[in-house]
LOFI-991090 format. One record per residue (C-alpha): residue in one letter; x, y, z. Coordinates in Angstrom, 2 decimals. Layout:
# LOFI-991090
- dodo, xx, yy, zz
- A, X, Y, Z .
...
***
This chain:
# LOFI-991090
- dodo, xx, yy, zz
- M, 85.39, 87.30, 188.98 .
- K, 85.44, 90.52, 186.97 .
- V, 83.47, 90.67, 183.70 .
- L, 83.84, 93.31, 180.96 .
- V, 80.50, 94.07, 179.27 .
- T, 80.74, 96.07, 176.07 .
- G, 77.68, 97.96, 174.83 .
- C, 76.32, 98.24, 178.41 .
- A, 74.28, 101.30, 177.55 .
- G, 72.58, 99.28, 174.88 .
- F, 69.43, 97.18, 175.24 .
- I, 70.79, 93.67, 175.83 .
- G, 74.03, 95.05, 177.35 .
- Y, 72.23, 96.98, 180.11 .
- F, 70.12, 93.96, 181.25 .
- T, 73.16, 91.67, 181.03 .
- A, 75.31, 93.99, 183.17 .
- R, 72.48, 94.30, 185.71 .
- A, 72.04, 90.53, 185.92 .
- L, 75.72, 89.89, 186.41 .
- I, 75.99, 92.54, 189.17 .
- E, 72.92, 91.01, 190.97 .
- R, 74.69, 87.61, 190.82 .
- G, 77.76, 88.91, 192.50 .
- F, 80.10, 89.62, 189.61 .
- E, 82.23, 92.69, 189.51 .
- V, 81.36, 94.39, 186.18 .
- T, 83.19, 96.98, 184.02 .
- G, 80.95, 98.50, 181.36 .
- I, 82.00, 100.09, 178.04 .
- D, 79.88, 101.99, 175.63 .
- S, 80.52, 104.75, 173.04 .
- I, 76.92, 106.13, 173.57 .
- N, 76.74, 106.87, 169.75 .
- S, 73.79, 108.63, 168.25 .
- Y, 72.42, 105.77, 166.06 .
- Y, 69.23, 106.18, 168.06 .
- D, 68.04, 108.55, 170.82 .
- T, 70.85, 108.80, 173.35 .
- S, 68.35, 109.80, 176.12 .
- L, 67.27, 106.08, 176.20 .
- K, 70.96, 105.06, 176.58 .
- S, 71.31, 107.65, 179.34 .
- A, 68.25, 106.21, 181.14 .
- R, 69.74, 102.73, 181.09 .
- L, 73.07, 103.99, 182.42 .
- S, 71.15, 105.95, 185.10 .
- L, 69.61, 102.68, 186.28 .
- L, 73.19, 101.35, 186.62 .
- G, 74.12, 104.33, 188.83 .
- I, 75.90, 106.31, 186.07 .
- D, 74.33, 109.64, 185.36 .
- G, 75.13, 113.31, 184.76 .
- R, 78.04, 114.35, 182.51 .
- I, 79.98, 111.35, 181.23 .
- P, 83.50, 112.38, 180.08 .
- E, 85.29, 110.37, 177.37 .
- G, 87.79, 107.85, 178.63 .
- Q, 87.32, 108.40, 182.33 .
- M, 86.36, 105.42, 184.55 .
- L, 83.27, 106.21, 186.67 .
- A, 82.03, 104.22, 189.68 .
- S, 78.32, 103.50, 190.02 .
- K, 76.55, 105.70, 192.58 .
- T, 74.11, 102.92, 193.44 .
- L, 75.51, 99.55, 192.45 .
- P, 78.76, 98.48, 194.19 .
- G, 80.92, 96.51, 191.89 .
- F, 79.98, 98.37, 188.71 .
- S, 82.14, 100.87, 186.86 .
- F, 81.78, 102.51, 183.46 .
- I, 83.95, 104.10, 180.81 .
- K, 82.79, 105.91, 177.71 .
- L, 84.89, 104.47, 174.92 .
- D, 84.81, 103.67, 171.25 .
- L, 86.12, 100.15, 170.69 .
- A, 87.93, 101.32, 167.55 .
- E, 90.32, 103.13, 169.89 .
- R, 92.79, 100.37, 170.23 .
- E, 95.18, 101.73, 172.70 .
- A, 92.51, 103.06, 175.03 .
- L, 90.83, 99.61, 174.98 .
- S, 94.06, 97.92, 175.81 .
- R, 94.56, 100.19, 178.79 .
- V, 91.12, 99.18, 180.10 .
- F, 92.12, 95.48, 179.86 .
- S, 95.45, 96.15, 181.57 .
- E, 93.92, 98.16, 184.42 .
- E, 90.68, 96.23, 185.01 .
- K, 91.96, 92.72, 184.23 .
- P, 88.56, 91.13, 183.38 .
- G, 88.53, 87.34, 183.50 .
- R, 85.60, 87.08, 181.12 .
- V, 84.34, 89.38, 178.34 .
- C, 80.77, 89.72, 177.22 .
- H, 81.04, 91.56, 173.92 .
- L, 77.56, 93.04, 173.06 .
- A, 78.60, 96.32, 171.49 .
- A, 77.99, 96.65, 167.75 .
- Q, 76.54, 98.85, 165.07 .
- A, 73.09, 97.34, 164.77 .
- G, 70.44, 97.59, 162.10 .
- V, 69.95, 95.78, 158.77 .
- R, 68.55, 98.74, 156.73 .
- Y, 71.01, 101.29, 158.18 .
- S, 73.89, 99.11, 156.99 .
- I, 72.84, 99.66, 153.40 .
- E, 73.16, 103.49, 153.76 .
- N, 76.10, 103.66, 156.18 .
- P, 78.50, 100.76, 155.39 .
- W, 81.68, 102.26, 156.85 .
- T, 80.11, 102.56, 160.29 .
- Y, 79.72, 98.79, 160.37 .
- I, 83.31, 98.13, 159.38 .
- D, 84.64, 100.50, 162.02 .
- S, 82.46, 99.14, 164.81 .
- N, 81.74, 95.51, 163.98 .
- I, 85.01, 94.55, 162.29 .
- T, 87.78, 96.89, 163.63 .
- G, 86.13, 97.10, 167.10 .
- F, 85.83, 93.28, 167.27 .
- L, 89.43, 92.79, 166.15 .
- N, 90.54, 95.07, 168.98 .
- I, 88.54, 93.01, 171.46 .
- L, 90.12, 89.78, 170.16 .
- E, 93.60, 91.26, 170.37 .
- C, 93.01, 92.39, 173.97 .
- C, 91.64, 88.92, 174.88 .
- R, 94.76, 87.33, 173.37 .
- A, 97.17, 89.67, 175.15 .
- H, 95.51, 89.37, 178.53 .
- G, 94.56, 85.66, 178.66 .
- T, 90.74, 86.01, 178.80 .
- E, 89.11, 82.97, 180.22 .
- H, 85.95, 83.20, 178.09 .
- L, 84.84, 85.57, 175.35 .
- V, 81.07, 85.52, 174.69 .
- F, 80.08, 87.68, 171.73 .
- A, 76.82, 88.73, 170.03 .
- S, 76.14, 87.37, 166.61 .
- S, 72.74, 87.54, 164.83 .
- S, 70.03, 85.40, 163.20 .
- S, 70.73, 87.61, 160.14 .
- V, 73.70, 85.39, 159.28 .
- Y, 71.27, 82.73, 158.00 .
- G, 70.49, 85.06, 155.04 .
- L, 68.90, 83.27, 152.10 .
- N, 68.59, 79.95, 154.03 .
- E, 65.00, 78.71, 153.85 .
- S, 65.49, 75.46, 155.74 .
- M, 63.49, 75.82, 159.01 .
- P, 64.19, 75.87, 161.85 .
- F, 67.62, 77.48, 161.53 .
- K, 70.29, 75.20, 162.98 .
- T, 73.77, 76.25, 163.96 .
- S, 75.04, 73.42, 161.73 .
- D, 73.46, 75.12, 158.66 .
- N, 75.53, 76.83, 155.98 .
- V, 75.53, 80.65, 156.42 .
- D, 77.40, 81.70, 153.26 .
- H, 74.63, 83.82, 151.81 .
- P, 73.95, 86.93, 153.95 .
- V, 71.73, 89.56, 152.40 .
- S, 72.95, 92.68, 154.29 .
- L, 76.34, 94.06, 155.29 .
- Y, 75.27, 93.91, 158.93 .
- A, 74.79, 90.17, 158.53 .
- A, 78.18, 89.85, 156.71 .
- T, 79.95, 91.57, 159.60 .
- K, 78.33, 89.24, 162.13 .
- K, 79.45, 86.20, 160.17 .
- S, 82.88, 87.80, 159.90 .
- N, 82.90, 88.05, 163.74 .
- E, 82.23, 84.35, 164.00 .
- L, 85.08, 83.54, 161.61 .
- M, 87.47, 85.88, 163.40 .
- A, 86.61, 84.45, 166.81 .
- H, 87.21, 80.90, 165.61 .
- T, 90.60, 81.90, 164.15 .
- Y, 91.74, 83.44, 167.45 .
- S, 90.35, 80.43, 169.37 .
- H, 92.34, 78.08, 167.03 .
- L, 95.59, 80.10, 167.06 .
- Y, 95.68, 81.28, 170.64 .
- G, 93.39, 79.00, 172.62 .
- I, 90.87, 81.73, 173.51 .
- P, 87.62, 80.06, 174.59 .
- A, 84.96, 81.96, 172.42 .
- T, 81.21, 81.48, 172.12 .
- G, 78.98, 83.24, 169.59 .
- L, 75.36, 83.85, 170.27 .
- R, 72.94, 84.27, 167.33 .
- F, 70.16, 86.45, 168.73 .
- F, 66.66, 86.25, 167.25 .
- T, 64.63, 89.57, 167.26 .
- V, 65.07, 90.47, 170.89 .
- Y, 62.30, 92.70, 172.42 .
- G, 61.20, 94.03, 175.82 .
- P, 61.17, 97.09, 178.12 .
- L, 63.89, 99.67, 177.46 .
- G, 64.28, 98.23, 173.93 .
- R, 65.74, 99.74, 170.77 .
- P, 63.61, 102.49, 169.07 .
- D, 64.74, 101.26, 165.62 .
- M, 63.03, 97.94, 166.13 .
- A, 59.64, 97.34, 164.53 .
- Y, 57.75, 96.59, 167.78 .
- F, 58.94, 99.89, 169.30 .
- S, 58.08, 102.02, 166.23 .
- F, 54.71, 100.28, 165.93 .
- T, 53.88, 101.07, 169.57 .
- K, 55.02, 104.65, 169.18 .
- S, 52.97, 105.24, 166.09 .
- I, 49.90, 103.58, 167.62 .
- F, 50.00, 105.93, 170.64 .
- E, 50.61, 108.90, 168.37 .
- N, 47.69, 108.03, 166.08 .
- K, 50.00, 107.59, 163.12 .
- P, 49.81, 104.74, 160.63 .
- I, 52.45, 102.00, 160.71 .
- S, 54.45, 100.73, 157.73 .
- V, 53.83, 96.97, 157.31 .
- Y, 56.38, 95.39, 154.99 .
- N, 55.64, 92.43, 152.64 .
- H, 51.95, 93.21, 153.46 .
- G, 52.42, 91.56, 156.93 .
- D, 53.41, 88.23, 155.44 .
- M, 56.68, 87.66, 157.36 .
- L, 57.58, 85.39, 160.26 .
- R, 59.80, 86.34, 163.18 .
- D, 61.07, 84.39, 166.11 .
- F, 60.61, 87.05, 168.87 .
- T, 62.71, 86.48, 171.96 .
- Y, 62.05, 88.27, 175.25 .
- V, 65.11, 90.10, 176.72 .
- D, 64.98, 88.25, 180.12 .
- D, 65.29, 84.93, 178.30 .
- V, 68.24, 86.25, 176.25 .
- V, 70.04, 87.52, 179.42 .
- E, 69.50, 84.21, 181.27 .
- S, 71.03, 82.44, 178.26 .
- I, 74.03, 84.78, 178.20 .
- V, 74.80, 84.35, 181.91 .
- R, 74.62, 80.61, 181.75 .
- I, 76.77, 80.40, 178.69 .
- L, 79.35, 82.80, 180.27 .
- D, 79.76, 80.17, 183.00 .
- T, 80.39, 77.33, 180.48 .
- P, 83.30, 78.06, 178.19 .
- P, 83.68, 75.63, 175.27 .
- M, 86.21, 72.83, 175.66 .
- G, 86.48, 71.84, 172.02 .
- N, 84.81, 69.00, 170.23 .
- K, 87.06, 65.93, 170.27 .
- N, 84.80, 64.23, 167.70 .
- W, 84.90, 67.04, 165.18 .
- S, 85.96, 65.94, 161.73 .
- G, 87.45, 67.97, 158.85 .
- L, 85.98, 65.45, 156.42 .
- T, 82.40, 66.30, 157.57 .
- P, 82.97, 69.70, 159.31 .
- D, 80.19, 70.93, 161.68 .
- P, 80.05, 74.77, 161.55 .
- S, 78.61, 74.98, 165.05 .
- S, 81.63, 73.53, 166.85 .
- S, 85.33, 72.95, 166.41 .
- P, 88.31, 71.07, 167.71 .
- A, 89.28, 74.55, 169.05 .
- R, 87.53, 75.97, 172.12 .
- Y, 84.77, 77.61, 170.05 .
- A, 80.99, 77.22, 169.87 .
- I, 77.94, 78.86, 168.39 .
- Y, 74.34, 78.82, 169.81 .
- N, 71.01, 80.13, 168.65 .
- I, 69.23, 82.30, 171.24 .
- G, 65.54, 82.35, 170.17 .
- N, 62.08, 81.51, 171.33 .
- G, 61.65, 78.64, 168.82 .
- S, 58.17, 79.72, 167.88 .
- P, 57.89, 82.15, 164.89 .
- V, 54.89, 84.46, 164.70 .
- K, 53.40, 86.10, 161.64 .
- L, 53.94, 89.85, 161.52 .
- A, 50.24, 90.54, 161.23 .
- D, 49.52, 88.60, 164.41 .
- F, 52.39, 90.32, 166.18 .
- I, 50.84, 93.75, 165.36 .
- E, 47.49, 92.52, 166.68 .
- L, 49.12, 91.66, 170.02 .
- I, 50.50, 95.22, 170.27 .
- E, 47.14, 96.71, 169.40 .
- R, 45.51, 94.57, 172.11 .
- A, 48.07, 95.60, 174.75 .
- A, 47.75, 99.29, 173.76 .
- G, 44.01, 99.24, 173.59 .
- R, 44.07, 100.82, 170.13 .
- K, 43.93, 99.84, 166.49 .
- A, 46.69, 100.77, 164.14 .
- G, 46.29, 102.38, 160.77 .
- K, 48.41, 100.41, 158.31 .
- I, 50.35, 101.26, 155.18 .
- F, 51.19, 98.03, 153.33 .
- L, 54.57, 97.98, 151.54 .
- P, 56.70, 95.45, 149.72 .
- M, 59.65, 93.64, 151.30 .
- Q, 62.57, 95.89, 152.07 .
- P, 66.14, 95.28, 150.82 .
- G, 68.16, 93.19, 153.32 .
- D, 65.06, 91.66, 154.95 .
- V, 64.37, 87.93, 155.00 .
- Y, 60.98, 86.27, 154.95 .
- A, 61.21, 84.19, 158.12 .
- T, 63.37, 83.40, 161.12 .
- F, 63.00, 80.35, 163.33 .
- A, 65.58, 79.18, 165.89 .
- D, 66.52, 75.59, 166.71 .
- V, 67.76, 76.10, 170.35 .
- S, 68.54, 72.41, 171.05 .
- G, 72.22, 73.18, 171.43 .
- L, 71.60, 75.91, 173.98 .
- A, 69.22, 73.62, 175.95 .
- K, 71.73, 70.73, 175.91 .
- Q, 74.59, 72.92, 177.08 .
- T, 72.80, 74.98, 179.77 .
- G, 69.58, 73.12, 180.60 .
- Y, 67.70, 76.29, 179.62 .
- A, 65.67, 77.43, 176.64 .
- P, 63.76, 80.77, 176.15 .
- G, 60.01, 80.47, 176.66 .
- T, 58.37, 83.72, 177.61 .
- P, 55.05, 83.85, 175.72 .
- L, 54.89, 86.67, 173.20 .
- N, 51.67, 88.11, 174.53 .
- V, 53.22, 88.36, 178.06 .
- G, 56.35, 90.05, 176.77 .
- I, 54.45, 92.53, 174.62 .
- E, 52.20, 93.49, 177.53 .
- R, 55.38, 94.20, 179.60 .
- F, 56.88, 96.25, 176.89 .
- V, 53.76, 98.39, 176.22 .
- E, 53.23, 98.96, 180.00 .
- W, 56.87, 100.17, 180.23 .
- Y, 56.33, 102.36, 177.13 .
- R, 53.40, 104.05, 178.70 .
- Q, 55.27, 104.72, 181.94 .
- F, 58.47, 105.91, 180.33 .
- Y, 56.87, 108.20, 177.66 .
- G, 53.79, 109.23, 179.64 .
- N, 51.24, 107.90, 177.12 .
- P, 47.65, 107.61, 178.32 .
- V, 46.08, 104.23, 178.99 .
- S, 43.25, 104.89, 176.53 .
***
């Protein structure tokens, strides 16, 4: 079975591609390697997949170290080029993890999100339709819950009140995928990720910038005075969830009723799952765990809530557990220790 993984130079994409290769899948990776954050980290991930040196646009490269992996640098907005990849590689399943990420960045750069998250996703859907994809698994986000304050967040909850354009594009992806599943029978599963963290993570994420500032003896910015809750999910747990879901395409809910519609399922072959740890942690306690792992205290600048932020996230993962027999569970202190140790090794920071 061949799997196409988009965003494979990204954080979750890299670990997913690696896991699929280790489990015997043939993997084709796509990434535009854009400059939203330091491309040297993306290059480091690709190097671990056996792709290094100069990477020309649009040319398929075979891994130097991992048989069964190939990579092409490609922007998903390039419709014809993407269609050629599908025609030549013929992936049976698609794991779509490429996206323009970041809540705050979407406020300043809205067009980037439309090009990547809407146009790029439409091109993926069209390719899946044209080439008879057996299962499309795509990344959504906990951000879609927006102003919802009912905890824990359930996939059956209403998500009509996003508070950032990023969140709105992710909800749009869910609606687009359902439409294509309904019209063309494409099995499609959306995964709402909850604050994913771990080694080789994204520098724009708070845990990464906190760690960086602590090692550089710079103060950290703590929004809403540290009074926020986040459901932090370790990357290994996320990847295990993705791989299991990829093996279980939705069959359609025969009991679904249009009189009492459940947003998390459909008579079409479509489903939505939360991927979270199911145990939210206060931001102030989270920072303390990083300080403990780093062996240093952080200077703090307390600031009000930022536009586009929400007070709390908390995942109900009962649907995931029922479908796959698996639920994320890596303790936060364990995951943070692993991240900080990786950070020391990668950036050469002293232990004390």
